C-alpha positions in Angstrom: -2.7 16.0 13.8 -3.1 15.7 10.1 -0.9 13.3 8.1 -0.5 13.5 4.3 1.5 10.9 2.3 3.8 12.0 -0.5 3.7 9.3 -3.2 6.9 10.7 -4.8 9.1 10.6 -1.7 7.2 7.8 0.1 7.3 10.0 3.2 4.5 11.2 5.4 4.2 14.9 6.2 2.6 15.6 9.6 0.9 18.8 10.5 0.2 19.6 14.2 -3.0 21.6 14.4 -4.1 23.8 17.4 -7.7 23.3 18.4 -9.5 26.5 19.5 -11.6 26.7 22.7 -14.8 26.4 20.7 -13.5 23.1 19.1 -12.7 24.5 15.7 -9.4 24.2 13.9 -8.0 25.0 10.4 -4.9 24.3 8.4 -3.4 24.3 4.9 -2.1 21.0 3.5 0.3 21.2 0.6 -0.8 18.6 -2.0 0.4 17.8 -5.5 -2.7 15.7 -6.5 -6.1 14.8 -5.0 -5.8 12.3 -2.2 -7.0 11.3 1.3 -5.2 12.5 4.4 -5.4 11.0 7.9 -6.8 13.1 10.7 -6.0 11.9 14.2 -7.9 13.6 17.0 -8.8 12.4 20.5 -7.5 8.9 19.7 -9.8 8.7 16.6 -8.3 8.1 13.1 -10.4 9.2 10.2 -9.7 9.8 6.5 -10.7 13.0 4.6 -10.4 13.4 0.8 -8.8 16.7 -0.3 -8.0 18.3 -3.6 -5.4 21.0 -4.3 -7.0 24.5 -4.4 -10.2 23.4 -2.7 -11.3 24.4 0.8 -13.1 21.6 2.8 -15.2 22.2 5.9 -16.0 19.3 8.2 -18.3 19.1 11.2 -17.3 16.0 13.3 -19.8 14.3 15.6 -17.7 12.4 18.0 -20.6 10.6 19.6 -21.0 8.5 16.4 -17.5 7.0 17.0 -18.5 5.3 20.2 -19.4 2.1 18.3 -16.4 0.2 16.6 -16.7 -0.3 12.9 -17.2 -4.1 13.0 -20.2 -3.7 15.3 -22.0 -1.1 13.2 -25.3 -2.4 11.7 -25.6 0.3 9.1 -23.7 3.1 7.5 -23.4 6.0 9.9 -23.0 9.7 8.9 -20.3 10.8 11.4 -19.4 14.0 9.7 -21.0 16.8 7.7 -19.0 18.4 4.9 -19.1 21.6 2.9 -17.0 22.8 0.0 -16.1 21.7 -3.5 -15.4 18.0 -2.5 -18.2 17.8 0.1 -20.3 15.2 -1.9 -17.2 13.0 -2.5 -16.4 13.0 1.2 -20.0 12.3 2.2 -20.2 9.4 -0.2 -16.8 7.9 0.8 -17.8 8.1 4.5 -21.1 6.4 3.8 -19.2 3.6 2.1 -16.4 3.3 4.6 -17.8 0.2 6.3 -17.6 -1.8 3.1 -14.4 -3.4 4.2 -14.4 -7.0 5.3 -10.8 -8.2 5.5 -10.2 -9.1 9.2 -6.5 -9.2 10.1 -7.1 -10.9 13.4 -9.2 -13.6 11.8 -6.6 -14.3 9.1 -3.9 -14.7 11.8 -5.7 -17.8 13.0 -5.9 -19.3 9.5 -2.8 -18.3 7.6 -0.3 -20.9 8.9 -2.5 -23.5 7.3 -2.9 -21.8 4.0 -0.8 -21.9 0.9 -0.1 -18.7 -1.1 -2.8 -19.7 -3.7 -5.5 -20.4 -1.1 -4.7 -17.1 0.7 -4.9 -15.3 -2.6 -8.2 -16.8 -3.4 -9.5 -15.9 0.1 -8.5 -12.2 -0.4 -10.0 -12.1 -3.9 -13.2 -13.6 -2.5 -13.4 -10.8 0.0 -12.8 -8.2 -2.7 -15.6 -9.7 -4.8 -17.9 -9.5 -1.8 -17.1 -5.9 -1.2 -17.7 -5.1 -4.9 -21.1 -6.7 -4.7 -22.1 -4.8 -1.6 -20.8 -1.6 -3.3 -22.9 -2.3 -6.3 -26.0 -2.9 -4.2 -25.3 0.3 -2.3 -25.0 2.4 -5.4 -28.3 1.0 -6.7 -30.1 2.3 -3.6 -28.1 5.6 -3.1 -26.9 8.4 -5.2 -23.1 8.3 -5.3 -20.9 10.7 -7.3 -18.9 9.2 -10.1 -15.6 10.3 -8.6 -16.4 8.8 -5.1 -17.4 5.5 -6.8 -14.2 5.5 -8.9 -12.1 6.1 -5.7 -13.9 3.4 -3.7 -13.6 0.8 -6.5 -9.8 1.4 -6.7 -9.5 1.3 -2.9 -11.2 -2.1 -2.7 -9.0 -3.5 -5.4 -5.7 -2.0 -4.2 -6.4 -3.0 -0.6 -7.1 -6.6 -1.7 -3.9 -6.7 -3.7 -1.9 -5.3 -0.8 -3.3 -8.0 1.5 -2.3 -10.7 -1.0 1.2 -9.2 -1.3 1.4 -9.2 2.6 1.2 -13.0 2.7 4.7 -13.6 4.0 4.5 -10.8 6.5 1.2 -11.9 8.0 2.4 -15.5 8.0 5.6 -14.5 9.8 3.6 -12.5 12.4 1.2 -15.5 13.0 4.1 -17.8 13.4 5.8 -15.5 15.9 2.6 -15.1 17.9 2.0 -18.9 18.0 5.5 -19.7 19.1 5.8 -16.6 21.4 8.9 -15.3 19.5 9.9 -11.8 20.7 9.6 -9.0 18.2 13.3 -8.1 18.4 14.3 -11.6 17.1 15.1 -11.2 13.5 15.7 -14.8 12.4 12.9 -17.3 12.6 12.7 -20.9 11.2 10.1 -20.0 8.6 11.2 -19.5 5.0 9.5 -16.8 3.0 7.6 -18.0 -0.1 8.7 -16.8 -3.5 5.9 -17.0 -6.1 6.0 -17.6 -9.8 5.0 -14.7 -12.2 1.7 -16.4 -12.8 0.7 -15.8 -9.2 0.6 -12.1 -9.9 -2.0 -12.2 -12.7 -4.3 -9.8 -10.7 -1.6 -7.1 -11.1 -1.0 -7.8 -14.7 -4.8 -7.7 -15.5 -5.4 -4.3 -13.9 -4.1 -1.5 -16.3 -5.1 1.3 -13.9 -2.0 0.5 -11.7 0.1 1.9 -14.5 -1.8 5.1 -14.7 -1.7 8.4 -12.8 -5.4 8.2 -12.0 -4.5 5.7 -9.3 -3.1 8.4 -7.0 -6.7 9.6 -6.2 -7.2 6.4 -4.2 -4.6 7.8 -1.8 -3.1 5.6 0.8 -4.5 2.4 -0.9 -2.2 3.0 -3.9 0.7 4.2 -1.8 0.6 1.0 0.2 0.3 -1.1 -2.9 3.3 0.6 -4.6 5.4 -0.1 -1.4 4.4 -3.8 -1.5 5.2 -4.2 -5.2 8.5 -2.4 -4.8 9.8 -4.6 -1.9 8.2 -7.9 -2.8 10.5 -10.9 -2.3 9.7 -12.1 -5.8 11.3 -8.9 -7.1 14.2 -8.7 -4.6 14.7 -12.4 -4.7 18.3 -12.5 -3.5 20.1 -13.1 -0.3 23.5 -11.7 0.9 26.0 -14.6 0.9 29.0 -12.5 1.8 29.2 -8.9 3.1 31.7 -6.2 2.3 34.5 -7.6 0.1 36.5 -5.8 -2.5 35.5 -6.1 -6.2 36.6 -4.4 -9.3 33.9 -2.8 -11.4 33.7 -0.7 -14.5 32.7 2.9 -13.9 30.4 4.0 -16.8 31.1 7.7 -16.1 34.9 7.7 -15.9 35.2 4.8 -18.3 37.7 3.2 -15.9 37.8 0.2 -13.6 37.6 0.9 -9.8 37.7 -1.1 -6.6 34.6 -0.9 -4.4 33.2 -2.7 -1.3 30.3 -4.9 -2.3 28.3 -8.0 -1.2 27.9 -11.3 -2.9 24.3 -11.9 -3.8 22.6 -15.2 -4.4 19.4 -15.7 -6.6 16.9 -17.4 -4.3 15.1 -18.9 -7.3 18.0 -20.3 -9.4 20.5 -20.6 -6.6 23.1 -18.9 -8.8 25.5 -16.2 -7.6 24.6 -12.8 -9.1 27.6 -11.0 -10.4 26.8 -7.4 -11.1 29.7 -5.5 -12.7 27.8 -2.1 -12.4 24.9 -0.7 -10.6 23.1 -0.6 -13.9 23.3 -4.4 -14.1 21.6 -4.7 -10.7 18.9 -2.2 -11.7 18.3 -4.3 -14.9 17.9 -7.4 -12.7 15.2 -5.6 -10.7 13.5 -4.1 -13.8 13.4 -7.5 -15.5 11.7 -9.0 -12.4 9.1 -6.2 -12.4 8.3 -6.9 -16.0 8.2 -10.7 -15.6 6.1 -10.7 -12.4 3.9 -7.7 -12.8 4.2 -6.7 -16.5 5.3 -3.2 -15.2 7.9 -1.5 -17.3 8.5 2.2 -18.2 5.1 3.2 -16.8 3.7 5.5 -14.1 4.0 2.8 -11.4 7.7 2.1 -12.1 8.4 5.8 -12.4 7.0 6.3 -8.9 9.1 3.5 -7.5 12.2 5.0 -9.2 11.5 8.4 -7.7 11.0 6.9 -4.2 14.4 5.2 -4.5 16.1 8.6 -4.7 14.8 9.7 -1.3 
């Protein structure tokens, strides 16, 4: 099976591939930009970088997958590539073990960490990965495009981990207290951070640029975390489904609709939105204040995803 993420729709397109008796297989994957795709075969997940209009050939050596990544002592060449992006794939594969964030390790620590200490922890890992990457490129010939992709992946994965603080904290709490997965409410409040917390987003201009899409799933996951951050959607539903009168900007008339009463979790004030545009402005202002994102590629992607 081959899975390709669509950054515009935020959906994943799957392609079931038939394997021939000799072990070969082929497929065509519709893409709108260069990106990585996930190949899942014989319980092995692997990433392959593809570009529109290019044909990529890969020879997979399954014997090299016997050792889990965390136990590998050196970079292992598990595939051989041919085609226009062969060098990029070979370089990315050689650098794939430069990834040191350990989810299971952080689960044991996160309940004793503040948002700031967790953020510092993630950025420290990012800096370590960048240093290892720099050392690797000094001793190996790496294509400029592969290096550019890997640098963005390191950054965006670190940012996504930081933005996952509440989620990982909730998961650790549920595991510690043996709370079942189907229990929605837990006695642990989510943290809402001030705009200064997100300086790492504000200080990275590439997030606002189309070039980021070549980092593939790393950018896709980051956009999702930015879009649904509690600091952006910092409201709670105080009352469900009651009738309110709003002004319809299209018909220029008042109309009665069913709506919910929303409460700002930061100020404690009730949010009265007379139109949907008012609600959108509330979200847009939060994007600008927290991330310094406004009328750029990242916000356009989020807007497009909201339509699907």
